[in-house]
PDB file of N, CA, C and O in Angstrom:
ATOM      1  N   MET A   1      16.904 -23.414  -4.204  1.00  0.00           N
ATOM      2  CA  MET A   1      17.117 -24.608  -3.770  1.00  0.00           C
ATOM      3  C   MET A   1      18.280 -25.229  -4.752  1.00  0.00           C
ATOM      4  O   MET A   1      18.422 -25.130  -5.971  1.00  0.00           O
ATOM      5  N   GLY A   2      19.201 -26.035  -3.566  1.00  0.00           N
ATOM      6  CA  GLY A   2      20.488 -26.103  -3.804  1.00  0.00           C
ATOM      7  C   GLY A   2      20.787 -27.827  -4.204  1.00  0.00           C
ATOM      8  O   GLY A   2      19.841 -28.406  -4.738  1.00  0.00           O
ATOM      9  N   SER A   3      21.595 -28.334  -4.046  1.00  0.00           N
ATOM     10  CA  SER A   3      21.593 -30.075  -4.823  1.00  0.00           C
ATOM     11  C   SER A   3      22.451 -30.185  -4.280  1.00  0.00           C
ATOM     12  O   SER A   3      23.386 -29.391  -4.386  1.00  0.00           O
ATOM     13  N   VAL A   4      22.466 -31.474  -3.287  1.00  0.00           N
ATOM     14  CA  VAL A   4      23.671 -32.146  -2.413  1.00  0.00           C
ATOM     15  C   VAL A   4      23.675 -33.704  -3.023  1.00  0.00           C
ATOM     16  O   VAL A   4      22.735 -34.238  -3.612  1.00  0.00           O
ATOM     17  N   HIS A   5      24.911 -34.259  -2.743  1.00  0.00           N
ATOM     18  CA  HIS A   5      25.282 -35.569  -3.303  1.00  0.00           C
ATOM     19  C   HIS A   5      25.356 -36.804  -1.958  1.00  0.00           C
ATOM     20  O   HIS A   5      25.987 -36.569  -0.927  1.00  0.00           O
ATOM     21  N   LEU A   6      24.875 -37.640  -2.106  1.00  0.00           N
ATOM     22  CA  LEU A   6      24.808 -38.711  -1.364  1.00  0.00           C
ATOM     23  C   LEU A   6      26.063 -39.719  -1.328  1.00  0.00           C
ATOM     24  O   LEU A   6      26.277 -40.662  -2.089  1.00  0.00           O
ATOM     25  N   ARG A   7      26.736 -39.328  -0.380  1.00  0.00           N
ATOM     26  CA  ARG A   7      28.340 -39.925  -0.566  1.00  0.00           C
ATOM     27  C   ARG A   7      28.473 -41.409   0.023  1.00  0.00           C
ATOM     28  O   ARG A   7      27.394 -41.849   0.420  1.00  0.00           O
ATOM     29  N   ASP A   8      29.363 -42.115   0.139  1.00  0.00           N
ATOM     30  CA  ASP A   8      29.302 -43.459   0.305  1.00  0.00           C
ATOM     31  C   ASP A   8      28.589 -43.973   2.036  1.00  0.00           C
ATOM     32  O   ASP A   8      27.720 -44.836   2.160  1.00  0.00           O
ATOM     33  N   ARG A   9      29.170 -43.260   3.114  1.00  0.00           N
ATOM     34  CA  ARG A   9      28.745 -43.453   4.144  1.00  0.00           C
ATOM     35  C   ARG A   9      27.375 -42.324   4.518  1.00  0.00           C
ATOM     36  O   ARG A   9      27.375 -41.530   5.459  1.00  0.00           O
ATOM     37  N   ARG A  10      26.293 -42.507   3.541  1.00  0.00           N
ATOM     38  CA  ARG A  10      24.711 -41.725   3.667  1.00  0.00           C
ATOM     39  C   ARG A  10      25.305 -40.421   3.896  1.00  0.00           C
ATOM     40  O   ARG A  10      24.351 -39.696   4.176  1.00  0.00           O
ATOM     41  N   GLN A  11      26.361 -39.744   3.927  1.00  0.00           N
ATOM     42  CA  GLN A  11      26.659 -38.319   4.399  1.00  0.00           C
ATOM     43  C   GLN A  11      26.279 -37.672   3.026  1.00  0.00           C
ATOM     44  O   GLN A  11      26.385 -38.230   1.934  1.00  0.00           O
ATOM     45  N   ILE A  12      25.716 -36.118   3.307  1.00  0.00           N
ATOM     46  CA  ILE A  12      25.748 -35.015   2.768  1.00  0.00           C
ATOM     47  C   ILE A  12      26.564 -33.880   2.906  1.00  0.00           C
ATOM     48  O   ILE A  12      27.511 -34.106   3.659  1.00  0.00           O
ATOM     49  N   THR A  13      26.537 -32.742   2.450  1.00  0.00           N
ATOM     50  CA  THR A  13      27.152 -31.184   2.547  1.00  0.00           C
ATOM     51  C   THR A  13      26.234 -30.504   2.180  1.00  0.00           C
ATOM     52  O   THR A  13      25.827 -30.531   1.019  1.00  0.00           O
ATOM     53  N   LEU A  14      25.723 -29.745   3.126  1.00  0.00           N
ATOM     54  CA  LEU A  14      24.725 -28.314   2.886  1.00  0.00           C
ATOM     55  C   LEU A  14      25.118 -27.387   2.545  1.00  0.00           C
ATOM     56  O   LEU A  14      26.038 -26.886   3.191  1.00  0.00           O
ATOM     57  N   PRO A  15      24.612 -26.727   1.383  1.00  0.00           N
ATOM     58  CA  PRO A  15      24.997 -25.823   0.245  1.00  0.00           C
ATOM     59  C   PRO A  15      25.158 -24.347   1.692  1.00  0.00           C
ATOM     60  O   PRO A  15      24.394 -24.064   2.615  1.00  0.00           O
ATOM     61  N   THR A  16      26.503 -23.730   1.257  1.00  0.00           N
ATOM     62  CA  THR A  16      26.614 -22.856   2.225  1.00  0.00           C
ATOM     63  C   THR A  16      25.312 -21.844   2.487  1.00  0.00           C
ATOM     64  O   THR A  16      24.849 -21.534   3.585  1.00  0.00           O
ATOM     65  N   ASP A  17      24.876 -21.441   1.241  1.00  0.00           N
ATOM     66  CA  ASP A  17      23.692 -20.410   1.496  1.00  0.00           C
ATOM     67  C   ASP A  17      22.477 -20.985   2.402  1.00  0.00           C
ATOM     68  O   ASP A  17      21.811 -20.244   3.125  1.00  0.00           O
ATOM     69  N   ILE A  18      22.252 -22.395   2.290  1.00  0.00           N
ATOM     70  CA  ILE A  18      20.934 -22.714   2.801  1.00  0.00           C
ATOM     71  C   ILE A  18      21.713 -22.956   4.509  1.00  0.00           C
ATOM     72  O   ILE A  18      20.978 -22.774   5.480  1.00  0.00           O
ATOM     73  N   VAL A  19      22.949 -23.295   4.703  1.00  0.00           N
ATOM     74  CA  VAL A  19      23.409 -23.203   6.247  1.00  0.00           C
ATOM     75  C   VAL A  19      23.413 -21.945   6.620  1.00  0.00           C
ATOM     76  O   VAL A  19      22.910 -21.845   7.739  1.00  0.00           O
ATOM     77  N   THR A  20      23.851 -20.659   6.063  1.00  0.00           N
ATOM     78  CA  THR A  20      23.853 -19.395   6.299  1.00  0.00           C
ATOM     79  C   THR A  20      22.392 -19.168   6.595  1.00  0.00           C
ATOM     80  O   THR A  20      21.989 -18.831   7.709  1.00  0.00           O
ATOM     81  N   ALA A  21      21.690 -19.349   5.645  1.00  0.00           N
ATOM     82  CA  ALA A  21      19.873 -18.904   5.665  1.00  0.00           C
ATOM     83  C   ALA A  21      19.379 -19.694   6.952  1.00  0.00           C
ATOM     84  O   ALA A  21      18.489 -19.074   7.534  1.00  0.00           O
ATOM     85  N   ALA A  22      19.677 -20.738   7.467  1.00  0.00           N
ATOM     86  CA  ALA A  22      19.335 -21.464   8.160  1.00  0.00           C
ATOM     87  C   ALA A  22      19.636 -21.132   9.681  1.00  0.00           C
ATOM     88  O   ALA A  22      19.018 -21.532  10.668  1.00  0.00           O
ATOM     89  N   GLY A  23      20.655 -20.367   9.625  1.00  0.00           N
ATOM     90  CA  GLY A  23      21.487 -20.024  10.927  1.00  0.00           C
ATOM     91  C   GLY A  23      21.873 -21.098  11.869  1.00  0.00           C
ATOM     92  O   GLY A  23      21.837 -21.124  13.099  1.00  0.00           O
ATOM     93  N   LEU A  24      22.396 -22.316  10.662  1.00  0.00           N
ATOM     94  CA  LEU A  24      22.960 -23.441  11.223  1.00  0.00           C
ATOM     95  C   LEU A  24      24.466 -23.169  11.583  1.00  0.00           C
ATOM     96  O   LEU A  24      25.212 -22.396  10.982  1.00  0.00           O
ATOM     97  N   GLN A  25      24.833 -24.080  12.867  1.00  0.00           N
ATOM     98  CA  GLN A  25      26.421 -24.009  12.922  1.00  0.00           C
ATOM     99  C   GLN A  25      26.819 -25.548  13.091  1.00  0.00           C
ATOM    100  O   GLN A  25      25.948 -26.418  13.074  1.00  0.00           O
ATOM    101  N   THR A  26      27.997 -25.804  13.233  1.00  0.00           N
ATOM    102  CA  THR A  26      28.951 -26.777  13.414  1.00  0.00           C
ATOM    103  C   THR A  26      28.537 -27.352  14.967  1.00  0.00           C
ATOM    104  O   THR A  26      28.671 -26.837  16.077  1.00  0.00           O
ATOM    105  N   ASP A  27      27.993 -28.610  14.542  1.00  0.00           N
ATOM    106  CA  ASP A  27      27.386 -29.420  15.787  1.00  0.00           C
ATOM    107  C   ASP A  27      26.090 -29.196  16.165  1.00  0.00           C
ATOM    108  O   ASP A  27      25.813 -29.502  17.325  1.00  0.00           O
ATOM    109  N   ASP A  28      25.016 -28.627  15.307  1.00  0.00           N
ATOM    110  CA  ASP A  28      23.898 -28.483  15.114  1.00  0.00           C
ATOM    111  C   ASP A  28      22.800 -29.879  15.121  1.00  0.00           C
ATOM    112  O   ASP A  28      23.079 -30.737  14.284  1.00  0.00           O
ATOM    113  N   VAL A  29      21.692 -30.122  15.932  1.00  0.00           N
ATOM    114  CA  VAL A  29      21.477 -31.222  15.607  1.00  0.00           C
ATOM    115  C   VAL A  29      20.002 -31.188  14.765  1.00  0.00           C
ATOM    116  O   VAL A  29      19.102 -30.462  15.186  1.00  0.00           O
ATOM    117  N   LEU A  30      19.810 -32.012  13.558  1.00  0.00           N
ATOM    118  CA  LEU A  30      18.625 -31.676  12.655  1.00  0.00           C
ATOM    119  C   LEU A  30      18.083 -32.975  12.481  1.00  0.00           C
ATOM    120  O   LEU A  30      18.563 -34.062  12.159  1.00  0.00           O
ATOM    121  N   GLN A  31      16.757 -32.493  12.834  1.00  0.00           N
ATOM    122  CA  GLN A  31      15.522 -34.047  12.882  1.00  0.00           C
ATOM    123  C   GLN A  31      15.278 -34.559  11.257  1.00  0.00           C
ATOM    124  O   GLN A  31      15.070 -33.594  10.522  1.00  0.00           O
ATOM    125  N   VAL A  32      15.269 -35.367  10.828  1.00  0.00           N
ATOM    126  CA  VAL A  32      14.985 -35.911   9.877  1.00  0.00           C
ATOM    127  C   VAL A  32      13.729 -36.784   9.483  1.00  0.00           C
ATOM    128  O   VAL A  32      13.505 -37.894   9.967  1.00  0.00           O
ATOM    129  N   SER A  33      12.938 -36.150   8.546  1.00  0.00           N
ATOM    130  CA  SER A  33      11.839 -37.276   8.350  1.00  0.00           C
ATOM    131  C   SER A  33      11.488 -37.022   6.900  1.00  0.00           C
ATOM    132  O   SER A  33      11.703 -36.003   6.244  1.00  0.00           O
ATOM    133  N   TYR A  34      10.696 -38.556   6.399  1.00  0.00           N
ATOM    134  CA  TYR A  34      10.687 -38.165   4.909  1.00  0.00           C
ATOM    135  C   TYR A  34       8.873 -38.786   5.080  1.00  0.00           C
ATOM    136  O   TYR A  34       8.413 -39.678   5.794  1.00  0.00           O
ATOM    137  N   VAL A  35       8.307 -37.996   4.235  1.00  0.00           N
ATOM    138  CA  VAL A  35       6.830 -37.958   4.384  1.00  0.00           C
ATOM    139  C   VAL A  35       6.514 -37.795   2.553  1.00  0.00           C
ATOM    140  O   VAL A  35       6.983 -36.856   1.910  1.00  0.00           O
ATOM    141  N   ASN A  36       5.790 -38.714   2.032  1.00  0.00           N
ATOM    142  CA  ASN A  36       5.091 -38.346   0.432  1.00  0.00           C
ATOM    143  C   ASN A  36       6.363 -37.764  -0.188  1.00  0.00           C
ATOM    144  O   ASN A  36       6.309 -36.620  -0.640  1.00  0.00           O
ATOM    145  N   GLY A  37       7.730 -38.599  -0.256  1.00  0.00           N
ATOM    146  CA  GLY A  37       8.419 -38.359  -0.909  1.00  0.00           C
ATOM    147  C   GLY A  37       9.538 -37.133  -0.669  1.00  0.00           C
ATOM    148  O   GLY A  37      10.455 -36.876  -1.448  1.00  0.00           O
ATOM    149  N   VAL A  38       9.307 -36.569   0.347  1.00  0.00           N
ATOM    150  CA  VAL A  38       9.942 -35.217   0.779  1.00  0.00           C
ATOM    151  C   VAL A  38      10.952 -35.391   2.214  1.00  0.00           C
ATOM    152  O   VAL A  38      10.459 -35.720   3.293  1.00  0.00           O
ATOM    153  N   ILE A  39      12.276 -35.143   2.050  1.00  0.00           N
ATOM    154  CA  ILE A  39      12.903 -35.683   2.631  1.00  0.00           C
ATOM    155  C   ILE A  39      13.222 -33.917   3.502  1.00  0.00           C
ATOM    156  O   ILE A  39      13.559 -32.923   2.858  1.00  0.00           O
ATOM    157  N   GLN A  40      13.000 -33.932   5.081  1.00  0.00           N
ATOM    158  CA  GLN A  40      12.509 -32.545   5.626  1.00  0.00           C
ATOM    159  C   GLN A  40      13.730 -32.616   7.119  1.00  0.00           C
ATOM    160  O   GLN A  40      13.670 -33.259   8.167  1.00  0.00           O
ATOM    161  N   LEU A  41      14.596 -31.799   6.672  1.00  0.00           N
ATOM    162  CA  LEU A  41      15.708 -31.421   7.860  1.00  0.00           C
ATOM    163  C   LEU A  41      15.261 -30.273   8.611  1.00  0.00           C
ATOM    164  O   LEU A  41      15.332 -29.184   8.043  1.00  0.00           O
ATOM    165  N   VAL A  42      14.733 -30.335   9.994  1.00  0.00           N
ATOM    166  CA  VAL A  42      14.573 -29.608  10.619  1.00  0.00           C
ATOM    167  C   VAL A  42      15.391 -29.166  12.066  1.00  0.00           C
ATOM    168  O   VAL A  42      15.371 -29.980  12.989  1.00  0.00           O
ATOM    169  N   PRO A  43      16.059 -27.954  12.229  1.00  0.00           N
ATOM    170  CA  PRO A  43      16.898 -28.022  13.375  1.00  0.00           C
ATOM    171  C   PRO A  43      16.166 -28.302  14.692  1.00  0.00           C
ATOM    172  O   PRO A  43      15.060 -27.818  14.935  1.00  0.00           O
ATOM    173  N   SER A  44      16.874 -29.153  15.581  1.00  0.00           N
ATOM    174  CA  SER A  44      15.947 -29.115  16.984  1.00  0.00           C
ATOM    175  C   SER A  44      15.524 -27.889  17.551  1.00  0.00           C
ATOM    176  O   SER A  44      14.421 -27.880  18.096  1.00  0.00           O
ATOM    177  N   ARG A  45      16.177 -26.885  17.523  1.00  0.00           N
ATOM    178  CA  ARG A  45      15.654 -25.785  18.236  1.00  0.00           C
ATOM    179  C   ARG A  45      14.484 -25.087  17.748  1.00  0.00           C
ATOM    180  O   ARG A  45      13.720 -24.464  18.485  1.00  0.00           O
ATOM    181  N   ALA A  46      14.301 -25.246  15.966  1.00  0.00           N
ATOM    182  CA  ALA A  46      13.321 -24.711  15.623  1.00  0.00           C
ATOM    183  C   ALA A  46      12.030 -25.596  16.086  1.00  0.00           C
ATOM    184  O   ALA A  46      11.002 -24.968  16.340  1.00  0.00           O
ATOM    185  N   GLN A  47      12.018 -27.399  16.243  1.00  0.00           N
ATOM    186  CA  GLN A  47      11.140 -27.834  17.004  1.00  0.00           C
ATOM    187  C   GLN A  47      10.498 -27.441  18.046  1.00  0.00           C
ATOM    188  O   GLN A  47       9.272 -27.327  18.047  1.00  0.00           O
ATOM    189  N   ARG A  48      11.520 -27.091  19.437  1.00  0.00           N
ATOM    190  CA  ARG A  48      11.321 -26.530  20.185  1.00  0.00           C
ATOM    191  C   ARG A  48      10.520 -25.319  20.554  1.00  0.00           C
ATOM    192  O   ARG A  48       9.727 -25.249  21.493  1.00  0.00           O
ATOM    193  N   GLN A  49      10.886 -24.180  19.525  1.00  0.00           N
ATOM    194  CA  GLN A  49      10.000 -23.143  19.401  1.00  0.00           C
ATOM    195  C   GLN A  49       8.538 -23.456  19.098  1.00  0.00           C
ATOM    196  O   GLN A  49       7.571 -22.954  19.671  1.00  0.00           O
ATOM    197  N   ARG A  50       8.507 -24.539  17.917  1.00  0.00           N
ATOM    198  CA  ARG A  50       6.999 -24.813  17.630  1.00  0.00           C
ATOM    199  C   ARG A  50       6.599 -25.551  18.638  1.00  0.00           C
ATOM    200  O   ARG A  50       5.392 -25.654  18.420  1.00  0.00           O
ATOM    201  N   ALA A  51       6.835 -26.151  19.633  1.00  0.00           N
ATOM    202  CA  ALA A  51       6.512 -26.886  20.723  1.00  0.00           C
ATOM    203  C   ALA A  51       5.885 -25.285  22.238  1.00  0.00           C
ATOM    204  O   ALA A  51       5.071 -25.064  23.135  1.00  0.00           O
ATOM    205  N   ASP A  52       6.658 -24.882  21.737  1.00  0.00           N
ATOM    206  CA  ASP A  52       6.354 -23.575  22.815  1.00  0.00           C
ATOM    207  C   ASP A  52       4.767 -22.841  22.217  1.00  0.00           C
ATOM    208  O   ASP A  52       3.724 -22.671  22.848  1.00  0.00           O
ATOM    209  N   ILE A  53       5.043 -22.564  20.996  1.00  0.00           N
ATOM    210  CA  ILE A  53       3.958 -22.159  20.352  1.00  0.00           C
ATOM    211  C   ILE A  53       2.892 -22.829  20.952  1.00  0.00           C
ATOM    212  O   ILE A  53       2.024 -22.312  21.655  1.00  0.00           O
ATOM    213  N   ARG A  54       3.018 -24.249  20.580  1.00  0.00           N
ATOM    214  CA  ARG A  54       1.884 -24.952  21.057  1.00  0.00           C
ATOM    215  C   ARG A  54       1.221 -25.023  22.144  1.00  0.00           C
ATOM    216  O   ARG A  54       0.070 -25.459  22.125  1.00  0.00           O
ATOM    217  N   ARG A  55       1.714 -24.680  23.102  1.00  0.00           N
ATOM    218  CA  ARG A  55       1.307 -24.345  24.620  1.00  0.00           C
ATOM    219  C   ARG A  55       0.141 -23.427  24.367  1.00  0.00           C
ATOM    220  O   ARG A  55      -0.897 -23.770  24.935  1.00  0.00           O
ATOM    221  N   PHE A  56       0.087 -22.322  23.629  1.00  0.00           N
ATOM    222  CA  PHE A  56      -0.856 -21.074  23.686  1.00  0.00           C
ATOM    223  C   PHE A  56      -1.920 -21.617  22.789  1.00  0.00           C
ATOM    224  O   PHE A  56      -2.733 -20.726  22.546  1.00  0.00           O
ATOM    225  N   LEU A  57      -2.191 -22.644  22.258  1.00  0.00           N
ATOM    226  CA  LEU A  57      -3.032 -23.345  21.346  1.00  0.00           C
ATOM    227  C   LEU A  57      -4.159 -23.589  22.317  1.00  0.00           C
ATOM    228  O   LEU A  57      -3.967 -24.320  23.289  1.00  0.00           O
ATOM    229  N   GLY A  58      -5.723 -22.817  22.029  1.00  0.00           N
ATOM    230  CA  GLY A  58      -6.456 -23.064  23.134  1.00  0.00           C
ATOM    231  C   GLY A  58      -6.563 -22.462  24.000  1.00  0.00           C
ATOM    232  O   GLY A  58      -7.561 -22.606  24.707  1.00  0.00           O
ATOM    233  N   ALA A  59      -5.361 -21.322  24.384  1.00  0.00           N
ATOM    234  CA  ALA A  59      -5.621 -20.417  25.454  1.00  0.00           C
ATOM    235  C   ALA A  59      -6.878 -19.570  25.450  1.00  0.00           C
ATOM    236  O   ALA A  59      -7.499 -19.441  26.505  1.00  0.00           O
ATOM    237  N   CYS A  60      -7.257 -19.038  24.441  1.00  0.00           N
ATOM    238  CA  CYS A  60      -8.463 -18.495  24.276  1.00  0.00           C
ATOM    239  C   CYS A  60      -9.390 -19.053  23.425  1.00  0.00           C
ATOM    240  O   CYS A  60      -9.816 -18.591  22.367  1.00  0.00           O
ATOM    241  N   GLY A  61      -9.773 -20.491  24.191  1.00  0.00           N
ATOM    242  CA  GLY A  61     -10.554 -21.245  23.464  1.00  0.00           C
ATOM    243  C   GLY A  61     -12.354 -20.684  23.794  1.00  0.00           C
ATOM    244  O   GLY A  61     -13.283 -20.919  23.021  1.00  0.00           O
ATOM    245  N   THR A  62     -12.420 -20.276  24.502  1.00  0.00           N
ATOM    246  CA  THR A  62     -13.804 -19.650  24.869  1.00  0.00           C
ATOM    247  C   THR A  62     -14.343 -18.637  24.736  1.00  0.00           C
ATOM    248  O   THR A  62     -15.481 -18.292  25.055  1.00  0.00           O
ATOM    249  N   VAL A  63     -13.511 -18.089  24.236  1.00  0.00           N
ATOM    250  CA  VAL A  63     -13.640 -16.434  23.660  1.00  0.00           C
ATOM    251  C   VAL A  63     -14.657 -16.164  22.779  1.00  0.00           C
ATOM    252  O   VAL A  63     -15.394 -15.179  22.763  1.00  0.00           O
ATOM    253  N   TYR A  64     -14.634 -17.435  21.800  1.00  0.00           N
ATOM    254  CA  TYR A  64     -15.628 -17.748  20.554  1.00  0.00           C
ATOM    255  C   TYR A  64     -16.876 -18.384  20.852  1.00  0.00           C
ATOM    256  O   TYR A  64     -17.842 -18.326  20.090  1.00  0.00           O
ATOM    257  N   GLY A  65     -16.873 -19.041  22.038  1.00  0.00           N
ATOM    258  CA  GLY A  65     -17.869 -19.775  22.781  1.00  0.00           C
ATOM    259  C   GLY A  65     -17.525 -20.516  23.068  1.00  0.00           C
ATOM    260  O   GLY A  65     -16.374 -20.856  22.794  1.00  0.00           O
ATOM    261  N   GLN A  66     -18.638 -21.462  24.068  1.00  0.00           N
ATOM    262  CA  GLN A  66     -18.304 -22.677  24.969  1.00  0.00           C
ATOM    263  C   GLN A  66     -17.914 -24.038  24.690  1.00  0.00           C
ATOM    264  O   GLN A  66     -17.105 -24.675  25.364  1.00  0.00           O
ATOM    265  N   ASP A  67     -18.595 -24.507  23.548  1.00  0.00           N
ATOM    266  CA  ASP A  67     -18.748 -25.419  22.282  1.00  0.00           C
ATOM    267  C   ASP A  67     -18.629 -25.371  21.128  1.00  0.00           C
ATOM    268  O   ASP A  67     -18.876 -24.211  20.797  1.00  0.00           O
ATOM    269  N   ALA A  68     -18.318 -26.135  20.035  1.00  0.00           N
ATOM    270  CA  ALA A  68     -18.403 -26.043  18.774  1.00  0.00           C
ATOM    271  C   ALA A  68     -19.647 -25.131  18.031  1.00  0.00           C
ATOM    272  O   ALA A  68     -19.604 -24.092  17.372  1.00  0.00           O
ATOM    273  N   GLU A  69     -20.703 -25.962  18.426  1.00  0.00           N
ATOM    274  CA  GLU A  69     -21.885 -25.004  18.016  1.00  0.00           C
ATOM    275  C   GLU A  69     -21.805 -23.410  18.231  1.00  0.00           C
ATOM    276  O   GLU A  69     -22.053 -22.644  17.300  1.00  0.00           O
ATOM    277  N   ALA A  70     -21.463 -22.982  19.438  1.00  0.00           N
ATOM    278  CA  ALA A  70     -21.589 -21.871  19.900  1.00  0.00           C
ATOM    279  C   ALA A  70     -20.375 -21.113  19.061  1.00  0.00           C
ATOM    280  O   ALA A  70     -20.449 -19.904  18.838  1.00  0.00           O
ATOM    281  N   MET A  71     -19.352 -21.841  18.654  1.00  0.00           N
ATOM    282  CA  MET A  71     -18.538 -21.232  18.103  1.00  0.00           C
ATOM    283  C   MET A  71     -18.612 -20.549  16.498  1.00  0.00           C
ATOM    284  O   MET A  71     -18.327 -19.477  15.963  1.00  0.00           O
ATOM    285  N   ASN A  72     -19.181 -21.888  16.101  1.00  0.00           N
ATOM    286  CA  ASN A  72     -19.766 -21.550  14.495  1.00  0.00           C
ATOM    287  C   ASN A  72     -20.778 -20.910  14.490  1.00  0.00           C
ATOM    288  O   ASN A  72     -21.210 -20.605  13.378  1.00  0.00           O
ATOM    289  N   GLN A  73     -21.498 -20.488  15.633  1.00  0.00           N
ATOM    290  CA  GLN A  73     -22.971 -19.552  15.439  1.00  0.00           C
ATOM    291  C   GLN A  73     -22.361 -18.200  15.390  1.00  0.00           C
ATOM    292  O   GLN A  73     -22.713 -17.293  14.637  1.00  0.00           O
ATOM    293  N   TYR A  74     -21.006 -18.141  16.644  1.00  0.00           N
ATOM    294  CA  TYR A  74     -20.331 -16.796  16.433  1.00  0.00           C
ATOM    295  C   TYR A  74     -19.994 -16.320  15.073  1.00  0.00           C
ATOM    296  O   TYR A  74     -20.284 -15.216  14.612  1.00  0.00           O
ATOM    297  N   LEU A  75     -19.364 -17.254  14.494  1.00  0.00           N
ATOM    298  CA  LEU A  75     -18.578 -16.747  12.984  1.00  0.00           C
ATOM    299  C   LEU A  75     -19.781 -16.600  12.060  1.00  0.00           C
ATOM    300  O   LEU A  75     -19.600 -15.593  11.375  1.00  0.00           O
ATOM    301  N   ARG A  76     -21.021 -17.240  11.740  1.00  0.00           N
ATOM    302  CA  ARG A  76     -21.992 -16.898  10.957  1.00  0.00           C
ATOM    303  C   ARG A  76     -22.683 -15.355  11.811  1.00  0.00           C
ATOM    304  O   ARG A  76     -23.418 -14.591  11.185  1.00  0.00           O
ATOM    305  N   ASP A  77     -22.408 -15.170  12.875  1.00  0.00           N
ATOM    306  CA  ASP A  77     -23.138 -14.339  13.206  1.00  0.00           C
ATOM    307  C   ASP A  77     -22.132 -13.056  12.805  1.00  0.00           C
ATOM    308  O   ASP A  77     -22.589 -12.003  12.362  1.00  0.00           O
ATOM    309  N   GLU A  78     -20.826 -13.267  13.002  1.00  0.00           N
ATOM    310  CA  GLU A  78     -19.408 -12.011  12.059  1.00  0.00           C
ATOM    311  C   GLU A  78     -19.807 -12.114  10.779  1.00  0.00           C
ATOM    312  O   GLU A  78     -19.839 -10.994  10.270  1.00  0.00           O
ATOM    313  N   ARG A  79     -20.205 -13.181   9.850  1.00  0.00           N
ATOM    314  CA  ARG A  79     -20.398 -13.247   8.520  1.00  0.00           C
ATOM    315  C   ARG A  79     -21.100 -12.393   8.192  1.00  0.00           C
ATOM    316  O   ARG A  79     -20.703 -11.437   7.524  1.00  0.00           O
ATOM    317  N   ASP A  80     -22.758 -12.604   8.739  1.00  0.00           N
ATOM    318  CA  ASP A  80     -24.036 -12.004   8.404  1.00  0.00           C
ATOM    319  C   ASP A  80     -23.409 -10.490   8.605  1.00  0.00           C
ATOM    320  O   ASP A  80     -23.663  -9.746   7.658  1.00  0.00           O
ATOM    321  N   SER A  81     -22.736  -9.980   9.532  1.00  0.00           N
ATOM    322  CA  SER A  81     -22.724  -8.774   9.881  1.00  0.00           C
ATOM    323  C   SER A  81     -21.700  -7.872   8.882  1.00  0.00           C
ATOM    324  O   SER A  81     -21.523  -6.675   9.109  1.00  0.00           O
ATOM    325  N   TRP A  82     -21.069  -8.540   7.799  1.00  0.00           N
ATOM    326  CA  TRP A  82     -20.291  -8.179   6.917  1.00  0.00           C
ATOM    327  C   TRP A  82     -21.383  -7.547   5.861  1.00  0.00           C
ATOM    328  O   TRP A  82     -21.001  -7.057   4.798  1.00  0.00           O
TER     329      TRP A  82
END
């Protein structure tokens, strides 16, 4: 974990090893959030990748049952077979 200093105009410089590991380049856009005392910087392209993955959530939603009870029953049956 690296350290940064907040300068006069609320600017920070990211450590080189962090920039390299994250694959960041000049003029990349980072989304900033503050939740529960944690400041998080997320490259915009990473958010797009997560959004793409979310499109597939539920794609196989009925494989384990048509509703929550059927899915729970499927899981119970699987566990019992162990």
